[in-house]
Structure formats: C-alpha cells, structure tokens
C-alpha positions as CSV (number, residue, x, y, z in Angstrom):
1,M,101.6,91.9,83.6
2,A,98.5,94.1,83.4
3,H,96.9,96.0,86.3
4,T,94.8,93.9,88.6
5,K,91.8,95.2,90.5
6,Q,89.5,93.7,93.2
7,K,86.1,94.9,94.2
8,I,85.4,95.2,98.0
9,T,82.3,96.6,99.8
10,V,83.3,98.5,103.0
11,N,81.4,100.1,105.7
12,Q,82.9,103.6,105.2
13,V,83.1,105.7,108.4
14,V,81.5,109.1,107.3
15,S,81.7,110.9,110.7
16,E,82.2,110.2,114.4
17,D,82.3,112.2,117.5
18,T,81.7,112.2,121.3
19,R,79.8,114.7,123.3
20,Q,79.0,115.1,127.0
21,V,75.4,115.7,128.1
22,V,74.2,116.9,131.4
23,V,70.9,115.2,132.5
24,R,68.7,116.8,135.1
25,G,65.4,115.3,136.6
26,A,63.8,114.0,139.7
27,I,62.9,110.5,140.9
28,T,60.1,109.7,143.4
29,V,59.8,107.0,146.0
30,P,56.9,104.8,145.0
31,D,53.7,105.0,147.1
32,A,54.1,101.4,148.5
33,K,57.6,102.2,149.8
34,P,58.4,103.9,153.1
35,D,60.2,107.2,153.4
36,V,64.0,107.4,153.1
37,E,66.2,108.0,156.0
38,Q,69.6,107.3,154.5
39,I,70.7,106.3,151.0
40,I,73.1,103.2,151.1
41,S,74.0,103.0,147.4
42,T,73.1,104.4,144.1
43,D,73.3,102.4,140.9
44,R,72.7,103.9,137.5
45,T,72.6,102.8,133.9
46,A,71.8,104.6,130.7
47,S,70.3,103.2,127.4
48,I,69.6,104.6,124.0
49,K,66.1,104.5,122.8
50,N,66.4,106.2,119.3
51,T,69.1,107.9,117.3
52,R,67.8,110.2,114.5
53,L,70.1,111.5,111.9
54,L,69.7,115.0,110.4
55,P,72.1,116.6,107.9
56,D,75.4,116.9,109.8
57,K,73.9,116.0,113.1
58,A,72.5,113.1,115.3
59,V,69.8,113.6,117.8
60,V,70.0,110.9,120.5
61,E,67.1,110.0,122.8
62,G,67.5,107.7,125.8
63,K,66.7,107.1,129.4
64,L,68.7,107.2,132.6
65,T,67.7,104.5,135.2
66,V,68.6,105.2,138.8
67,Q,68.3,102.5,141.4
68,I,68.4,103.5,145.1
69,V,69.1,101.2,148.0
70,Y,68.2,102.9,151.3
71,V,67.4,102.6,155.0
72,A,63.7,103.3,155.7
73,F,62.5,106.0,158.0
74,E,60.7,103.6,160.3
75,P,61.3,101.9,163.7
76,S,62.6,98.7,162.2
77,Q,65.0,100.7,159.8
78,S,64.6,98.0,157.2
79,V,66.4,98.2,153.9
80,H,64.4,98.9,150.8
81,H,65.1,99.8,147.2
82,F,63.4,101.5,144.3
83,H,64.2,102.7,140.8
84,D,63.0,105.4,138.5
85,Q,63.8,106.6,135.0
86,I,64.7,110.1,133.6
87,P,64.4,110.6,129.8
88,F,67.1,112.7,128.1
89,T,67.8,114.1,124.7
90,G,71.2,115.1,123.2
91,F,72.8,115.9,120.0
92,V,76.2,115.3,118.4
93,D,77.6,117.3,115.4
94,L,78.6,114.9,112.6
95,P,79.8,116.6,109.4
96,G,78.8,114.6,106.4
97,A,76.0,112.7,108.1
98,L,72.7,112.3,106.2
99,P,69.4,110.7,107.1
100,G,69.3,107.1,105.9
101,M,73.0,106.4,106.7
102,D,73.8,103.7,109.4
103,V,74.4,105.0,112.9
104,Q,75.9,103.4,116.0
105,T,75.5,105.1,119.4
106,D,77.0,104.2,122.7
107,V,76.4,105.9,126.1
108,L,78.4,105.9,129.3
109,V,77.3,107.4,132.7
110,E,80.4,109.3,133.9
111,D,78.9,110.7,137.1
112,V,75.5,110.9,139.0
113,K,74.6,113.1,142.0
114,V,71.3,112.4,143.9
115,T,70.1,115.0,146.5
116,P,66.9,115.2,148.5
117,S,64.4,117.7,147.1
118,K,63.7,120.7,149.3
119,K,60.0,120.6,148.4
120,D,59.2,116.9,149.1
121,P,61.1,114.4,151.2
122,R,59.9,111.5,148.9
123,V,61.4,113.3,145.8
124,F,65.1,113.3,144.9
125,D,66.8,115.6,142.4
126,V,69.2,113.9,140.0
127,T,72.1,115.4,138.0
128,A,74.0,113.1,135.7
129,V,76.9,113.5,133.3
130,L,76.7,111.3,130.2
131,Q,79.2,110.6,127.4
132,I,77.5,109.9,124.1
133,K,79.5,108.6,121.2
134,V,78.0,108.4,117.7
135,K,79.5,106.9,114.6
136,V,77.9,107.2,111.2
137,T,78.8,104.7,108.4
138,E,77.7,104.0,104.9
139,A,78.3,100.9,102.8
140,Q,80.4,101.8,99.7
141,E,81.7,99.6,96.9
142,V,85.3,100.3,96.0
143,E,87.5,98.7,93.3
144,V,91.1,98.8,94.6
145,L,94.3,98.2,92.8
146,T,96.0,94.9,93.9
147,A,98.7,94.5,91.2
148,T,100.5,96.6,88.7
149,G,102.3,96.1,85.4
150,D,105.9,95.1,85.2
151,D,106.9,98.7,84.3
152,M,105.9,100.1,87.7
153,Q,107.5,99.8,91.1
154,A,104.6,99.4,93.5
155,E,104.4,99.6,97.3
156,F,101.8,97.3,98.9
157,D,100.1,97.1,102.2
158,T,97.7,94.5,103.7
159,I,94.5,96.0,105.1
160,H,92.0,94.1,107.3
161,I,88.4,94.9,106.5
162,N,84.9,93.7,107.2
163,D,83.6,93.2,103.6
164,V,79.9,93.7,103.5
165,V,78.3,90.5,102.2
166,G,74.6,91.6,102.3
167,R,71.9,93.3,104.1
168,G,68.3,92.5,105.0
169,T,65.3,93.9,106.8
170,S,62.3,92.3,108.6
171,Q,59.4,93.3,110.7
172,V,58.1,91.1,113.6
173,I,54.9,91.5,115.7
174,V,55.7,90.9,119.3
175,S,52.6,90.3,121.5
176,D,51.7,88.9,124.9
177,N,48.8,88.7,127.4
178,F,49.9,89.2,131.0
179,D,48.5,90.1,134.5
180,E,49.9,92.6,136.8
181,P,52.3,91.4,139.5
182,M,50.8,90.0,142.6
183,E,51.8,93.0,144.8
184,K,50.2,95.5,142.3
185,P,46.6,96.4,142.1
186,E,44.4,95.7,139.1
187,P,44.5,98.3,136.3
188,K,41.8,100.8,135.5
189,K,43.4,103.1,133.0
190,I,46.8,103.1,131.2
191,L,48.6,106.5,131.4
192,D,51.9,105.7,129.5
193,V,53.8,102.9,127.8
194,D,57.5,103.0,127.3
195,S,59.1,100.3,125.1
196,T,62.6,99.3,124.3
197,V,63.9,96.4,122.4
198,T,67.3,94.5,123.0
199,I,68.9,91.9,120.8
200,T,70.2,89.1,123.0
201,E,71.7,86.7,120.4
202,T,72.2,86.4,116.7
203,R,73.2,83.3,114.6
204,I,73.7,82.8,110.9
205,V,72.5,79.8,108.8
206,A,72.7,79.7,105.0
207,N,71.3,83.0,103.6
208,K,69.5,83.8,106.9
209,V,70.1,85.5,110.2
210,I,68.2,84.1,113.3
211,V,67.5,86.8,115.9
212,D,66.6,86.4,119.5
213,G,65.5,89.5,121.4
214,E,63.6,90.9,124.3
215,L,61.0,93.7,124.2
216,S,60.8,95.5,127.6
217,L,57.7,97.4,128.6
218,Q,57.3,99.9,131.3
219,I,53.6,100.6,131.9
220,M,52.3,103.5,134.1
221,Y,48.6,103.0,135.0
222,V,45.9,104.0,137.4
223,G,45.0,101.2,139.9
224,A,41.4,100.0,140.3
225,V,41.5,100.9,144.1
226,P,39.6,103.5,146.1
227,K,42.5,106.1,146.0
228,Q,43.1,105.3,142.3
229,S,46.9,105.7,142.9
230,V,49.4,105.6,140.0
231,H,51.5,102.5,139.7
232,D,54.1,101.2,137.2
233,L,55.0,97.7,136.2
234,H,57.7,96.1,134.0
235,H,57.2,93.3,131.6
236,T,59.5,91.5,129.2
237,I,58.5,89.7,126.1
238,K,60.9,87.3,124.4
239,F,60.8,86.9,120.7
240,T,62.7,85.0,117.8
241,D,62.6,86.0,114.2
242,F,64.8,85.7,111.0
243,I,66.0,88.0,108.4
244,E,66.9,86.8,104.9
245,V,70.4,87.9,103.7
246,E,71.6,86.5,100.5
247,G,75.1,85.1,100.8
248,A,75.2,84.8,104.5
249,E,77.1,81.9,105.9
250,P,77.5,80.6,109.6
251,N,81.2,81.7,109.9
252,M,80.4,85.4,109.1
253,D,79.8,88.3,111.4
254,V,76.4,90.0,111.7
255,I,75.2,93.3,113.2
256,V,71.5,93.6,113.9
257,K,69.8,96.8,114.9
258,A,66.2,96.8,116.3
259,M,63.7,99.6,116.6
260,V,60.2,99.6,118.1
261,E,58.0,101.2,115.4
262,D,54.7,100.9,117.2
263,C,53.5,99.6,120.5
264,E,50.0,99.4,122.0
265,V,49.0,98.1,125.4
266,Q,45.3,97.6,126.2
267,I,43.3,96.5,129.3
268,K,41.3,93.4,128.5
269,G,39.3,90.7,130.2
270,D,39.1,90.3,134.0
271,P,41.3,92.5,133.6
272,Y,44.7,91.8,132.1
273,F,47.1,93.5,129.8
274,E,47.3,92.8,126.1
275,A,50.5,94.1,124.3
276,T,51.0,94.2,120.5
277,C,54.2,95.8,119.3
278,V,55.8,96.1,115.8
279,V,59.7,95.7,115.8
280,K,61.8,96.5,112.8
281,L,65.0,94.5,112.4
282,D,67.9,95.5,110.2
283,A,70.8,93.0,109.6
284,M,74.2,93.7,108.0
285,V,76.4,90.6,107.3
286,T,80.1,91.0,107.0
287,E,83.2,88.9,106.4
288,S,86.6,89.6,107.8
289,R,89.1,89.7,104.9
290,E,92.7,90.6,104.3
291,V,93.3,92.5,101.1
292,R,96.8,93.3,99.7
293,V,96.5,96.7,98.1
294,V,98.7,99.1,96.2
295,V,99.4,102.3,98.3
296,N,102.1,103.9,96.2
297,C,103.6,103.4,92.7
298,S,106.6,105.0,91.0
299,G,106.6,105.5,87.2
300,A,102.9,106.5,87.0
301,T,100.4,108.9,88.3
302,M,98.0,107.0,90.6
303,E,94.3,107.6,91.3
304,T,93.6,107.1,95.0
305,V,90.7,107.0,97.4
306,E,90.8,107.3,101.2
307,L,89.4,104.3,103.0
308,N,87.9,105.2,106.4
309,V,86.8,101.9,107.8
310,E,86.8,99.9,111.1
311,E,89.8,97.6,111.2
312,L,89.6,94.6,113.5
313,I,92.2,94.6,116.2
314,G,91.1,91.4,117.9
315,E,88.2,89.6,119.5
316,D,87.9,86.9,122.2
317,S,85.6,85.7,124.9
318,T,85.8,84.7,128.6
319,Q,83.6,83.1,131.3
320,V,82.9,84.5,134.7
321,V,81.0,82.8,137.6
322,A,79.0,85.3,139.7
323,R,77.9,84.2,143.1
324,E,76.0,86.1,145.8
325,T,73.9,85.5,148.9
326,F,71.3,88.1,149.7
327,E,68.4,88.5,152.0
328,T,64.8,88.1,151.1
329,P,63.6,91.7,150.6
330,D,61.2,93.1,153.1
331,P,58.2,92.5,153.3
332,K,58.5,89.3,151.2
333,P,58.1,86.0,153.2
334,C,61.1,83.8,153.4
335,P,61.5,81.1,150.6
336,V,61.3,77.4,151.2
337,K,61.7,76.2,147.7
338,I,62.8,77.9,144.4
339,I,60.4,77.2,141.6
340,N,62.2,79.1,138.8
341,V,65.0,81.7,138.3
342,S,65.0,83.6,135.1
343,V,67.1,86.5,133.6
344,E,65.0,89.6,132.8
345,N,67.9,91.6,131.5
346,I,71.6,91.6,131.2
347,E,73.7,94.6,130.4
348,V,77.2,96.0,130.5
349,T,77.5,99.0,132.8
350,D,81.2,99.9,132.3
351,V,84.0,99.1,129.9
352,K,87.6,100.2,130.4
353,V,90.4,99.5,127.9
354,I,94.0,99.2,129.1
355,R,96.8,97.8,127.1
356,N,96.0,94.4,125.7
357,K,93.0,94.0,128.1
358,I,89.3,94.9,128.3
359,I,87.9,95.4,131.9
360,I,84.2,94.8,131.9
361,R,81.5,95.4,134.6
362,G,77.9,94.4,134.2
363,Q,74.7,93.4,135.9
364,V,72.0,90.7,135.6
365,D,68.5,91.4,136.6
366,L,66.9,88.2,138.0
367,K,63.4,87.2,138.7
368,I,63.0,84.4,141.3
369,V,59.7,82.6,141.7
370,Y,59.4,80.6,145.0
371,V,57.2,78.9,147.5
372,S,57.0,80.8,150.8
373,D,57.6,79.3,154.2
374,K,54.2,80.4,155.4
375,E,51.4,78.0,156.2
376,D,49.5,78.6,153.0
377,Q,52.8,78.1,151.1
378,A,51.8,80.7,148.6
379,V,53.9,81.4,145.5
380,H,55.8,84.7,145.5
381,A,58.2,86.5,143.2
382,M,61.3,88.6,144.0
383,H,63.8,90.5,141.9
384,H,67.5,90.7,142.4
385,Q,70.4,92.4,140.7
386,L,73.6,90.3,140.3
387,N,76.7,92.2,139.5
388,F,79.7,90.8,137.7
389,R,83.2,91.9,136.7
390,T,85.7,90.3,134.4
391,F,88.3,91.0,131.7
392,V,89.1,89.8,128.1
393,E,92.7,89.8,126.8
394,I,93.0,91.2,123.3
395,Q,96.5,91.8,122.0
396,G,96.9,95.3,120.5
397,A,94.0,96.9,122.3
398,I,94.8,100.3,123.8
399,E,92.7,103.1,125.3
400,G,90.6,105.1,122.8
401,M,89.7,102.1,120.5
402,D,86.2,101.0,119.9
403,V,84.9,98.1,122.0
404,D,81.8,96.0,121.5
405,V,80.9,93.7,124.4
406,K,78.2,91.1,124.4
407,P,77.4,89.3,127.6
408,M,75.2,86.1,127.8
409,V,74.0,84.0,130.8
410,E,74.8,80.4,130.1
411,Y,73.7,78.9,133.4
412,I,71.7,80.3,136.4
413,N,70.6,78.7,139.6
414,A,69.2,79.8,143.0
415,E,68.9,78.0,146.3
416,P,67.2,79.1,149.6
417,V,69.2,79.1,152.8
418,N,67.0,80.0,155.8
419,C,65.7,83.4,154.8
420,D,68.5,84.1,152.4
421,V,69.0,83.1,148.7
422,N,72.2,81.8,147.1
423,V,72.4,82.6,143.5
424,E,75.0,81.5,141.0
425,A,75.4,82.4,137.3
426,V,77.8,81.5,134.6
427,I,78.2,84.4,132.2
428,K,80.0,84.4,128.8
429,V,81.4,87.7,127.8
430,R,82.6,88.3,124.2
431,A,84.6,91.5,123.4
432,R,85.5,92.8,119.9
433,V,88.0,95.6,119.5
434,T,88.2,97.8,116.4
435,E,89.9,101.0,115.3
436,T,88.9,103.5,112.7
437,M,91.5,103.1,109.9
438,R,92.3,106.0,107.5
439,R,94.4,104.8,104.6
440,E,94.9,106.1,101.1
441,V,94.9,103.2,98.5
442,C,95.3,103.2,94.8
443,V,92.3,102.5,92.6
444,G,93.8,103.1,89.2
445,V,96.5,104.6,87.0
446,V,95.9,108.1,85.6
447,P,96.8,107.9,81.8
448,E,99.7,110.1,80.9
449,P,98.8,112.8,78.4
450,E,100.0,112.2,74.8
451,V,103.3,113.9,74.0
452,E,102.8,116.6,71.4
453,C,104.9,116.1,68.3
454,T,105.1,118.9,65.8
455,P,106.2,117.9,62.2
456,G,109.9,118.3,61.9
457,E,110.6,118.3,65.7
458,I,112.5,115.6,67.4
459,I,111.1,114.6,70.8
460,D,112.5,112.5,73.7
461,Y,110.2,109.5,74.4
462,T,110.3,107.1,77.5
463,I,109.7,103.4,76.5
464,K,106.8,101.9,78.3
465,S,105.7,98.2,78.7
466,G,104.3,97.0,75.3
467,D,106.0,99.6,73.1
468,T,107.4,98.6,69.8
469,L,109.3,100.7,67.1
470,F,106.6,99.8,64.6
471,E,103.8,101.1,66.8
472,L,105.7,104.2,67.8
473,A,106.5,105.0,64.1
474,Q,102.7,104.8,63.3
475,R,101.8,106.9,66.3
476,Y,104.1,109.7,65.3
477,S,103.8,109.5,61.5
478,T,107.4,108.4,61.0
479,S,109.2,105.2,60.0
480,V,111.2,102.5,61.9
481,R,114.2,103.4,59.8
482,Q,114.1,107.1,60.8
483,I,113.8,106.2,64.5
484,M,116.8,103.9,64.3
485,R,118.8,106.5,62.4
486,H,118.3,109.0,65.3
487,N,119.1,106.3,67.9
488,P,122.5,104.6,66.8
489,G,123.0,101.1,68.4
490,I,119.3,100.6,69.4
491,D,118.1,97.1,69.4
492,P,114.5,97.1,68.2
493,D,113.9,93.5,69.5
494,N,115.1,94.5,73.0
495,L,113.5,97.7,74.2
496,K,113.9,98.4,77.9
497,V,111.1,99.9,80.0
498,G,112.3,103.3,81.1
499,Q,114.7,103.7,78.1
500,V,114.7,107.2,76.5
501,I,114.9,107.3,72.7
502,K,114.5,110.1,70.2
503,I,111.6,110.1,67.7
504,P,111.5,112.4,64.6
505,C,107.9,113.8,64.1
506,G,106.5,113.3,60.7
507,A,103.6,115.1,59.0
508,K,100.2,113.6,60.0
509,G,97.8,112.5,57.4
C-alpha cells in the first residue's frame, strides 16, 4: 500500500501569553448627582477596544468601566449610582507575531480600589489590576500523512481540529438619528465620541454568515443651557449584515470579529444627533474534524511538522432564570405601567474553570420605559443592571484551559409593584472549552540515500516494498544470476521486506 496524505487547513497558534496591567485614573460624580457620603458597592468591567499587532508584540487598548452605588450626602440620604470610564493601554510580548495575523484578546479585572480624591470630594481615584491574555494565530495549510506502505510499522493518533473552511470580509454602515434622553439638556457642541461594537449573534446559511451586532456610542457634549455644562449620553444602534464565505454550511462554527473603522456624530435639526459609523466584519468558518495521523514510523526516516492548534475539549449550553425586585431610582416617579423593557447590553464579567465545570457570572443592562403614576402620566425611562450566575458542565475542562462564553437573553419581562419593579429574564449561556495542542505529526517519508556500489564490491542491501531481483540487477549493473549465486537458497519470487541480501557491484555503463 502506498503512502496516503490528507490536506488540512489549521489555525496554527503562533504565540500566546498573559500579562498584568495596572490602570490608574479618576472618575467624577456627574453634575446632576448629589455628593457622595458613603459608597455601598463598586462594580467594574473591562472591554477591549482594539488590539494592534507589531513584530513580536501586541498593543492592547481598552476601557475600564466603574459603576458606583452610594448613599448621597443630603438629608434624605437617598441611594444613587453613577458610572465612568477610564481608558487603558497595555502590551504583551508575543515572539513570532506579525501584523496581519489573527489575534484574540481577553481581559479580566482582578482587583479595583476606589478612594476619595484629596483635592475634590466629587472625584475618586481608581487603581485597577487587569489580566490581559493575547493569542495570535495564522491559518496554515498542512498535508499530513494518514497511512503508510506495508513495509513500515506506523504509530497513529487521532487529533481533533477546527479545519478552516473559508474566510470573508464585509463592511457595514451603521447609522441612526436620535434625541438626547429626557433628563439631559439639548446639545450645543460635541466634544468627544467613543464607539465600540459587539457581535450579539451569528448564524450560517449556505455560503453566507449572518451577523447581528450592536454599536455602542458614548457621546460627551456641551449642553445648550446657561451654564453650558458638560454631559454624556449612551446610545446603542443594532444592526444586521452578512458576510459571504464560500463553503460555509449551517452546522459549521464561525468566529466573527468586528472593528469600528470610522464613526461620526453630528448635531442636526431641532436639534438631534445623527450618527454614521463604518464597521468592518471578518468571519472565519471552521468545521470540527477528527483526523487519524501518523506520529511515528519505524523502518523509515520521517519528515515531521509541529501542529500548534486549539483542540476542542467540549462545548455545551445552559439556561438560567434571573429575577430581581428593585426600587425606582430617585428622583424618578413610580411606574404604573411598563411600556417596554429592552436589553441594552449583556456581558460576562467573570469566568472560573474548575474540574468538569465552568462557573459564569454576568450582567444584563436593561432599559425600562414606563408610564408614571403622576397626574400627567408622562412617559419615563429608567436603567437597571440585572446580575446572573450559572454554570455549564463540560467533561475534561480544567483550570488553565481557554473558555469562550456567549450569553443571550431569550426572554425578558418587567412588572410594576407599588414603587418597585419586578424584572425576570431567561438567559441562555453557551460555553466552549479549548486547549492549545502541540503535537508532532508526520507529513512525509525522507528518501533514503542511494547505497554507493563500487565495481567489484559486494554490498549488503535491505529489501524494500516493490523490490525485484531484475530491478536490483539493473540498478547495480549486475545480473540476476550473479545475485542468486551470492545468495544461495534465495527465492526470487518471494522476497521479504526487511530481508538482507548481498549484491555484487558491476561496472556502470
């Protein structure tokens, strides 16, 4: 049997490493909020805005979001909350990394310390420790050996790979016109715009990847009021687009990366905001496969290559029901009827791996539009953060493995109860556990050098698959009769692979 090869396209891990980054900055209580007497709780999340690859290095840009719940310094001592963001930049050394390669970045907030500033009671100094993990990969086509000839004793192993089916790129223009929130003054001048994009769902149809996403805008502007104070607002724009990937099928896996290439927000009309942003989408479609490969072979010198790829340990999903009752935030009026409840953002805040189990914490940012209980029954909006915790069982998972978690809200509802709000959400959480696998596999057989045969010399020759005495006699310029004379008892019709015979060398030419 001849050697058999199979061509696979793997996402080869070029380099990966983890680095701790200390972030320092300050957050300020917004003008509309009262002074702080006592902080009740501190919530923090970090997100990656951009990862730029340099030779042997990745530069990571992101933002740390800190949300403070506090007791106000006022007679009623009402409870308030505010949030602010601190940008950060870090780098991770990655030998072998080059611009243009694929990069995956994860960030985890390990610790945050918030202390009052000595200069201003409305300013708080923040010190945070972040863990940044970066993995650089590159799609490579490899032809591996899957079977050998009968003359070789081969050792086999089954590897689990994500075979790259195809890739595609698309650009989408995300735009929207919107007003400032009711509690905010009208805008006069825009000072700064920060934009981030999140992929919320992907699905594959024939030769195409459908992408749902959200573009989040944070706009800092000068208000059209006598004091011209500075305000900020958040706005989310949902979008759907597709990426053509030849060979993609519904049962395959896909990874989509999104990046805001350009974003412009202008003040228009009476006035209102007009946002136009360009988002670049990159999709890589893979298919989980098991390939039986040759890892060792006796009787021949093998040509090998090291595969450094992500091996799937397991994936599964679970559902969790998150319920909570909370008070209508001061100074909002009490609700009498809920008009709409929507999800502005959902994210995972912490992932912990123990043996065969993934512990997941996350939060859902909700926007609730309601009719107030006042005489005019005006429509108001409030925001609330709903926390959830769950776990996914995945056999074989242990600490140190890579975990990809995707949460999705499947159902959401809110009901008023006096001046409280009962909210309930059904959240589906999917976890995928992988491990970087380093394995040396055979890609071919190195031809053995031809044995030198000096005329008049008798050499020892090892029979290989396909050898005949006639072919050997021609190769070494001798005759079948001479070979048989030097090997009494040899059966020319029954040569054995590995059998050693003597061959007399004749004069060439």
